[in-house]
C-alpha positions as CSV (number, residue, x, y, z in Angstrom):
1,X,124.7,3.4,174.1
2,X,128.3,4.6,174.5
3,X,129.5,1.8,172.3
4,X,127.0,2.5,169.6
5,X,128.0,6.2,169.5
6,X,131.7,5.2,169.3
7,X,131.0,2.7,166.5
8,X,129.0,5.3,164.5
9,X,131.6,8.0,164.9
10,X,134.4,5.7,163.9
11,X,132.5,4.4,160.9
12,X,131.5,7.8,159.7
13,X,135.2,8.9,159.5
14,X,135.6,6.6,156.5
15,X,132.1,7.1,155.1
16,X,132.7,9.3,152.1
17,X,129.0,10.4,151.6
18,X,128.7,12.1,155.0
19,X,130.7,15.2,155.9
20,X,131.3,14.6,159.5
21,X,133.0,18.0,159.9
22,X,129.5,19.6,159.6
23,X,128.5,17.7,162.7
24,X,131.7,18.6,164.6
25,X,131.6,22.3,163.5
26,X,128.2,22.9,165.1
27,X,128.9,24.4,168.5
28,X,126.2,22.4,170.3
29,X,127.3,19.1,168.8
30,X,130.9,19.9,169.5
31,X,130.0,20.5,173.2
32,X,128.2,17.1,173.3
33,X,131.2,15.4,171.7
34,X,133.6,17.0,174.3
35,X,131.5,15.8,177.1
36,X,131.4,12.3,175.6
37,X,135.1,12.2,175.0
38,X,135.8,13.3,178.6
39,X,133.9,10.3,179.8
40,X,130.7,12.2,180.9
41,X,127.8,9.8,180.1
42,X,125.2,12.3,181.2
43,X,124.6,13.6,177.7
44,X,124.9,10.3,175.8
45,X,121.2,10.0,175.0
46,X,121.1,13.6,173.7
47,X,124.3,12.9,171.6
48,X,122.8,9.7,170.3
49,X,119.6,11.4,169.2
50,X,121.5,14.4,167.6
51,X,123.9,12.1,165.7
52,X,121.0,9.9,164.6
53,X,119.1,12.9,163.2
54,X,122.3,14.1,161.5
55,X,122.9,10.7,159.8
56,X,119.2,10.5,158.7
57,X,119.4,14.0,157.2
58,X,122.7,13.4,155.4
59,X,121.6,10.1,154.0
60,X,118.1,11.3,152.9
61,X,116.6,9.2,155.6
62,X,118.1,6.0,154.3
63,X,120.3,5.3,157.3
64,X,120.2,5.6,161.0
65,X,122.9,5.5,163.7
66,X,122.2,1.8,164.2
67,X,123.3,1.1,160.6
68,X,126.9,2.0,161.5
């Protein structure tokens, strides 16, 4: 799951149709990202679900986290 999250975040940096700053600027998402980056895998499932919902919303439900 960690690798999928990393792959999605990396791919989204270059994906022009999704404003990743919106995801990072949310305080809760930012907290999840900080835990993820510090190596804490306790919140990976929650981060995965949150990122997936964000991608779905931003792409009008045409993409999921697995597409990246």
